[in-house]
C-alpha positions in Angstrom: 118.8 126.5 120.6 121.7 125.4 118.3 124.2 125.5 121.2 121.4 123.6 123.5 120.6 120.9 120.5 124.4 120.3 120.4 124.8 119.6 124.0 123.7 115.9 123.9 125.8 114.8 121.0 128.5 116.3 122.9 127.8 115.0 126.3 127.8 111.4 124.5 131.0 111.9 122.8 132.4 112.9 126.3 130.8 109.9 128.2 133.0 107.0 129.5 131.3 104.0 128.0 132.3 102.4 131.7 131.2 104.9 134.3 128.7 106.7 131.8 130.1 109.6 133.3 132.0 112.7 131.5 135.5 111.9 131.2 138.1 112.1 134.2 141.7 112.1 133.2 140.6 110.1 129.6 143.2 107.9 128.2 143.3 106.4 124.9 144.0 102.8 123.9 145.6 101.9 120.8 142.4 101.3 118.9 141.7 104.6 119.4 138.8 104.3 121.7 138.8 106.8 125.4 137.8 106.0 128.7 138.7 107.0 132.3 142.0 106.2 133.2 141.0 105.0 136.5 137.7 102.9 134.8 140.4 101.3 132.4 142.7 100.3 135.0 140.1 99.0 137.3 138.7 97.2 133.9 142.1 96.2 133.6 142.6 94.6 137.1 139.3 93.1 137.5 138.9 91.5 134.2 142.5 90.2 133.6 145.5 89.4 135.4 147.3 92.2 136.2 150.2 91.6 134.4 148.7 89.3 131.6 147.1 91.2 127.8 143.6 92.5 128.1 141.3 93.9 125.7 139.5 97.2 125.2 136.0 96.6 126.4 134.3 97.9 123.3 135.9 96.2 120.4 137.9 93.9 122.4 141.0 94.8 120.0 143.9 93.7 122.1 145.9 96.3 123.8 149.4 96.4 125.3 149.7 95.8 129.2 152.9 97.4 129.3 151.8 100.7 127.3 151.5 103.8 129.6 148.5 105.3 129.9 149.0 108.7 128.9 146.1 111.4 129.7 144.5 113.0 126.7 145.1 116.7 127.4 142.5 118.3 124.1 139.7 115.9 125.5 140.4 116.3 129.1 140.2 120.1 128.5 136.9 119.7 126.5 135.3 117.4 129.3 136.3 120.0 132.2 134.3 122.8 130.2 131.4 120.8 129.7 131.2 119.5 133.5 131.0 123.4 134.0 127.5 123.5 132.0 123.8 123.4 133.5 123.8 120.3 131.8 126.1 118.6 134.0 123.6 119.5 136.8 121.1 117.1 135.1 123.2 114.1 134.7 123.5 114.4 138.4 120.1 114.2 138.9 119.5 111.6 136.6 122.4 109.5 137.8 120.5 109.8 141.5 117.7 108.4 140.5 119.5 105.3 139.0 121.2 104.9 142.6 117.6 105.1 144.1 116.1 102.5 141.5 119.6 100.2 141.8 119.2 99.8 145.8 115.5 98.9 145.6 116.6 96.5 143.2 120.0 95.5 144.9 117.8 94.2 147.6 117.0 90.9 145.4 119.8 88.2 145.7 119.1 86.8 141.9 119.5 90.2 140.3 122.4 90.2 137.5 124.4 93.2 137.8 125.9 95.4 135.2 129.5 94.7 134.5 130.3 98.0 133.0 129.1 99.7 135.8 131.8 100.1 138.5 131.2 102.5 141.1 127.5 101.6 141.8 126.6 98.7 139.4 123.0 99.1 138.1 120.4 96.0 137.6 121.8 94.2 134.3 118.9 93.8 131.1 120.9 91.9 129.1 124.2 90.0 128.6 125.8 89.7 125.5 127.5 86.2 124.8 130.1 87.5 122.5 131.4 90.0 124.9 130.6 87.7 127.9 129.3 90.9 130.1 126.3 91.6 131.1 124.7 95.4 130.7 122.4 97.8 132.0 120.1 100.0 130.1 122.3 102.4 129.7 125.6 100.3 128.7 123.3 98.5 126.2 122.6 101.6 124.5 126.2 102.3 124.1 126.8 98.6 123.1 124.1 98.7 120.5 124.8 102.1 118.9 128.4 100.7 118.2 128.1 99.0 114.7 130.9 96.2 114.9 128.7 95.1 118.0 125.4 95.0 116.7 126.0 91.7 115.7 126.5 90.1 118.8 124.1 87.8 120.5 122.3 89.0 123.0 120.5 87.1 125.9 118.2 87.9 128.9 120.3 88.3 132.0 122.0 85.4 133.5 125.1 84.3 135.1 128.7 83.3 134.6 127.4 79.8 134.6 124.9 80.1 132.1 127.4 81.7 129.8 129.6 79.0 130.6 126.7 76.7 129.4 126.1 78.1 126.0 130.0 77.9 125.1 131.9 75.0 123.9 134.1 73.7 126.5 136.5 72.7 124.1 136.9 75.5 121.8 135.5 78.5 123.8 132.9 79.5 121.0 128.8 79.9 121.3 127.7 76.8 120.6 125.4 77.4 117.2 125.6 73.9 116.0 123.8 70.7 116.8 125.3 67.2 115.7 122.6 64.3 115.0 124.9 61.7 115.1 126.2 62.0 118.9 122.9 64.9 119.7 125.0 67.3 121.2 125.0 70.9 120.7 128.6 72.0 119.4 130.2 75.1 118.2 131.2 75.8 114.3 134.7 74.6 114.8 134.0 71.1 116.4 133.1 69.4 112.9 136.5 71.2 112.0 138.7 70.0 114.3 137.1 67.5 116.9 135.7 63.8 117.2 132.4 65.5 115.2 134.3 65.4 111.6 131.8 63.5 109.3 128.7 63.7 111.7 125.3 64.7 110.3 125.2 68.8 111.1 122.6 70.8 111.3 121.9 74.7 112.8 120.7 74.9 116.3 117.6 76.8 114.8 116.8 73.5 112.4 117.6 71.6 115.3 114.5 73.2 117.6 112.0 73.2 114.5 112.9 69.4 114.6 112.7 69.1 118.4 109.5 71.4 118.6 107.7 69.1 116.1 108.1 66.2 118.3 108.1 67.5 121.2 103.9 66.6 122.3 104.9 63.2 121.2 108.3 63.2 123.9 106.0 64.9 126.2 103.3 62.0 126.4 105.7 59.4 126.4 107.3 61.0 129.7 104.3 61.7 131.3 103.4 57.8 130.5 106.8 57.3 132.1 105.9 58.9 134.8 102.5 57.7 135.5 104.3 54.3 135.7 106.9 55.5 138.1 104.3 56.7 140.1 102.3 53.6 140.3 105.8 51.8 141.0 106.3 53.5 143.7 102.8 53.6 145.5 103.0 49.6 144.8 105.9 49.9 146.2 104.7 52.0 149.4 102.0 49.7 149.6 104.4 46.7 150.2 106.2 48.8 152.1 103.1 49.1 154.4 102.4 45.4 153.6 105.5 44.0 155.1 105.6 46.7 158.0 102.4 45.4 159.2 103.1 41.6 158.1 106.0 41.9 160.6 104.1 43.8 163.5 102.0 40.9 163.3 104.3 38.2 163.6 106.4 40.3 166.3 103.1 40.4 168.1 102.8 36.6 167.4 106.1 36.0 168.5 105.6 38.0 171.6 102.6 36.2 172.7 104.3 32.6 171.6 107.2 32.8 173.8 104.9 35.1 176.9 102.9 31.6 176.7 105.7 29.7 177.1 107.2 31.8 180.0 103.7 31.4 181.7 103.3 27.7 181.1 107.0 27.5 182.2 106.0 29.5 185.8 102.9 27.4 186.1 105.3 23.8 186.1 107.6 25.9 188.2 105.0 27.0 190.5 103.5 23.4 190.4 106.6 21.5 191.3 107.6 24.2 193.6 104.1 23.1 195.5 105.1 19.3 195.3 108.4 20.3 197.0 106.7 22.2 199.5 103.8 19.9 200.5 106.5 16.9 200.4 108.5 18.7 203.1 105.4 19.8 205.3 104.7 15.7 205.1 108.3 15.2 205.8 108.5 17.6 208.8 105.2 16.3 210.2 106.5 12.5 210.4 109.7 13.8 212.0 108.0 16.4 214.6 105.3 13.4 215.3 108.3 11.2 216.0 110.3 13.9 218.3 107.2 14.3 220.3 107.0 10.6 220.9 110.3 10.2 222.3 110.0 13.7 224.1 107.1 12.2 225.9 109.4 9.0 226.8 112.5 11.3 227.5 110.0 13.3 230.3 108.8 9.8 231.9 112.4 8.7 232.1 113.3 12.0 234.1 110.4 11.6 236.3 111.5 8.0 236.8 115.2 9.3 237.5 113.6 11.7 239.9 111.7 9.1 241.8 114.9 7.0 242.3 116.8 9.7 243.6 114.5 10.2 245.7 114.0 7.1 247.1 117.8 6.5 248.1 116.8 8.3 251.6 113.9 5.6 252.6 114.3 3.5 255.0 111.1 2.0 255.2 111.7 -1.6 253.8 107.9 -2.0 252.6 107.6 1.6 250.7 110.9 1.4 249.3 110.4 -2.2 247.7 107.2 -0.8 246.5 108.3 2.2 244.6 111.1 0.5 243.1 109.5 -2.4 241.8 106.9 0.0 240.1 109.8 1.8 238.1 111.5 -1.3 237.5 108.8 -3.0 236.1 107.7 -0.2 233.7 108.7 -1.5 229.8 111.3 0.7 228.4 111.7 0.3 224.4 115.4 -0.1 222.9 116.5 3.8 221.7 118.2 3.5 217.7 121.5 4.7 218.0 120.1 6.5 214.3 117.2 8.7 213.7 115.8 6.9 210.7 112.3 8.0 210.5 110.7 6.5 207.6 109.8 9.7 205.2 107.0 9.7 202.3 109.1 9.9 199.2 109.7 12.8 197.0 107.1 12.2 193.8 110.1 14.1 191.7 113.2 13.1 191.0 115.9 16.0 191.2 119.5 15.3 191.4 122.3 15.8 188.8 121.6 13.0 186.1 118.1 14.7 186.4 118.8 18.1 185.4 121.4 17.5 182.7 118.3 15.3 181.2 116.4 18.1 181.4 118.9 20.4 180.2 119.5 18.1 177.1 115.8 18.1 176.4 115.4 21.9 176.6 118.5 22.1 174.1 116.7 20.2 171.7 113.6 22.2 172.2 115.2 25.0 171.4 116.6 23.3 168.5 113.8 22.4 167.3 112.5 25.7 167.9 114.7 26.9 165.3 114.3 24.5 162.7 111.1 25.5 162.9 111.6 29.2 162.3 114.3 28.5 159.6 112.1 26.3 157.8 108.9 26.9 158.4 106.0 24.1 156.9 105.3 23.8 153.6 101.8 23.9 152.1 101.0 20.9 150.0 98.5 20.9 147.5 97.5 17.3 146.9 96.3 15.4 143.9 95.2 11.9 143.4 95.0 9.4 141.0 91.4 8.7 139.6 90.8 5.8 137.5 87.7 3.7 136.1 86.5 6.7 133.9 84.0 9.3 134.8 85.9 10.7 137.4 86.0 7.4 139.6 88.5 5.9 141.5 88.0 2.3 142.9 90.0 2.4 146.2 91.2 -1.1 146.2 94.0 -0.8 148.4 93.9 -1.7 152.2 95.7 -1.3 155.0 94.9 -4.9 156.7 92.5 -7.0 154.5 90.4 -6.3 151.3 87.1 -5.4 151.4 84.4 -8.2 150.3 82.4 -5.5 148.3 83.9 -2.6 146.0 84.2 0.9 147.3 84.0 3.9 145.3 84.9 8.0 145.9 84.1 10.2 143.0 86.6 13.2 142.9 85.1 16.7 141.3 86.7 19.8 142.0 89.4 18.4 145.1 86.2 16.9 146.4 86.1 13.4 147.6 82.2 12.3 147.4 81.2 8.8 148.6 79.8 6.2 146.4 79.5 2.8 147.1 77.2 -0.3 146.1 75.7 0.1 149.8 72.0 0.8 149.3 71.9 2.2 152.8 68.3 -0.1 154.0 70.7 -1.6 156.9 71.2 1.4 159.6 74.9 -0.1 160.3 77.6 0.4 157.4 79.4 -2.7 156.9 82.4 -0.6 155.9 83.3 1.1 159.2 85.8 -0.3 161.1 90.0 -0.3 161.0 89.7 -2.5 157.8 88.6 0.0 155.3 90.2 1.6 151.9 91.2 4.6 151.5 92.3 7.1 149.0 95.7 8.3 148.9 98.2 11.2 147.5 100.4 10.9 144.2 103.1 13.1 146.0 105.1 11.1 148.6 107.3 12.8 151.5 110.1 11.9 152.8 111.8 14.9 154.2 111.0 18.5 155.3 107.7 19.6 157.0 104.4 19.7 155.3 100.7 20.2 155.9 97.6 20.1 154.1 94.2 21.3 155.2 90.7 19.6 154.7 87.5 20.6 155.0 85.1 18.5 157.1 81.8 19.8 157.2 79.9 17.6 154.9 81.9 14.2 156.2 80.1 12.5 159.0 82.1 10.2 159.1 85.6 9.7 157.7 89.9 9.2 158.4 92.3 11.8 157.9 96.0 10.7 157.9 99.0 9.0 156.4 100.2 5.7 155.3 103.6 4.4 155.3 105.3 1.0 154.2 104.2 -0.9 156.8 102.2 1.2 158.7 99.2 3.6 159.2 98.6 7.1 161.4 95.1 8.3 161.1 92.6 10.7 163.0 89.0 9.4 162.7 85.8 11.2 163.2 83.1 8.7 164.1 79.9 8.9 166.2 80.8 12.2 167.5 84.2 11.1 168.7 87.8 12.0 167.6 90.3 9.2 167.9 94.2 8.8 167.0 95.0 5.5 165.9 98.5 4.5 165.4 98.1 1.3 163.0 95.3 -0.5 165.3 96.6 1.1 168.4 94.2 3.7 169.6 96.1 6.7 170.9 93.7 9.2 171.6 89.6 9.7 172.1 88.1 12.9 173.1 84.7 14.5 172.3 84.6 15.7 168.5 84.4 19.9 168.9 81.0 21.2 167.4 83.0 24.4 166.0 85.7 21.8 163.7 85.2 22.6 160.6 88.8 22.4 159.0 91.4 19.8 159.9 95.2 20.6 159.3 97.1 17.7 159.0 101.0 18.6 159.3 103.9 15.8 158.7 106.8 16.6 160.0 109.6 14.2 158.8 112.3 16.0 160.5 111.0 14.7 164.1 108.9 12.2 162.7 105.6 13.3 164.4 102.5 13.8 162.6 100.0 16.3 164.4 96.5 17.4 163.8 95.0 20.5 164.0 91.8 22.6 164.1 91.6 25.5 162.0 89.7 28.7 162.3 89.3 30.2 159.3 87.5 33.3 160.2 90.4 33.8 163.1 93.0 34.5 160.2 93.4 30.6 160.2 94.3 30.4 163.8 95.6 26.6 164.7 95.0 25.0 167.9 96.5 21.5 168.3 94.6 18.4 168.8 97.0 16.2 169.3 100.4 15.0 168.3 101.7 11.6 167.8 104.9 10.0 167.2 105.8 8.0 164.2 108.1 5.5 162.5 111.1 6.9 160.4 110.1 4.3 157.3 109.2 7.1 154.2 108.1 7.7 152.3 104.7 8.6 153.5 101.3 9.5 151.3 98.6 11.7 152.5 94.9 9.2 153.0 91.4 10.0 153.1 88.5 7.8 154.0 84.7 8.7 153.7 81.9 6.9 155.2 79.2 9.2 155.1 79.6 12.3 153.1 82.5 14.2 151.4 85.9 15.9 151.9 87.1 18.8 150.3 90.9 19.7 150.0 91.4 23.3 150.6 
């Protein structure tokens, strides 16, 4: 029994710390630790440069690379005797079980293997930060039995990159301190030899405790920041969708615009080609009719020639004279030297000069289109000067002649209301006509393109337009009619559309035009042009409003 109890202790003394097997050709280093000759040679070739220095795997004592490894004959003899004992069979069975376990765990790609297992590496259960090696359970037990190694720092199994992160890149020592000044983890040598001199240094455990104390606050702060970033990303995504939607709508509108332009060009082309074809038919008809007339005369002349040739053989004086005189007496109109038929004139003039003028106008049109796209009209929110207190403004400015009686407009919330001394007893309003007062905007316009929208639903009779230094242009809504005036000259007159609720007045100082549009707010402010008129270029111009019955509202 004593021998059986002594077997485990003997086996431990005869076990190589590297391969965990019984010594085979054991050799001893200068520090006194023994290893299999093949194991220590393989450790030397794996962990150090073959010709460079290396250290003992157990105590890290430096070993002489030039020292010849001699077999420890006595230790080798004891090991050979132990191999012949039954205990060795039990060891082999145990190794077989470890191999099966290693095979099952080796299928995982992220398993850290023991650095001391050379033949069949086993999965590591700990990594020694001091030894810079990962240990399986068997080698970890050997490691912990060595008194000098018990103070080593053990971590969970980790790879070389984790070990490198836990060591000082400058001194190669473990990161055991914390520099509060630089907020960095440092080693013990950093405060003595590096740029961390005279810095506030604390232990890693103390820094860990302080970090844990403020961890909830920092976590909440980061979460708040994360929520703000998520909200911002959501806003940017919404903005991205808005841009895509807006550009898609603009693309569709632009395609519709050019399709409409193509359609109108094709229609105009068809009309002009139709006119040209009709004129061609008329001219050909005239020529054909004239040709038929001369062909009939030609046939009559051929008949006379045949009759005269037949009379050459006639010897009867009576018959000859009678037939000859009939032919000679027949009237024959002189034939013109040139075929000059009077043809219907072409209603369009098409020559080199005309085509050049058309191309010039077309280039001007393209230039205007480019100008509109690059500088779209600017919406102007107009204001007017009110006087006479209580929000009442006397419109004493006149276009042609002053009024005989004062005319007032009340402005509240951008709405102009009629307020006059006229009592309304007479059904005919004495203030209607061209010589009327108006309210004009404080703003003046001398360049660019501007527009403003006016709600006319509550205005039964009113005028909208602009006034310049010596002229006025306005759209008059009166008696269910739309009239456009340039000064005293009426440019246009048409029936008032029943669905006209909002009028857009657009002043283009670049092209010297004033346009009026019917705006449909329910259809995305779709505009339909009522009329466009050319105006003088004597700027500045002011927006004007006149109300005869009801009120106007600026939008």
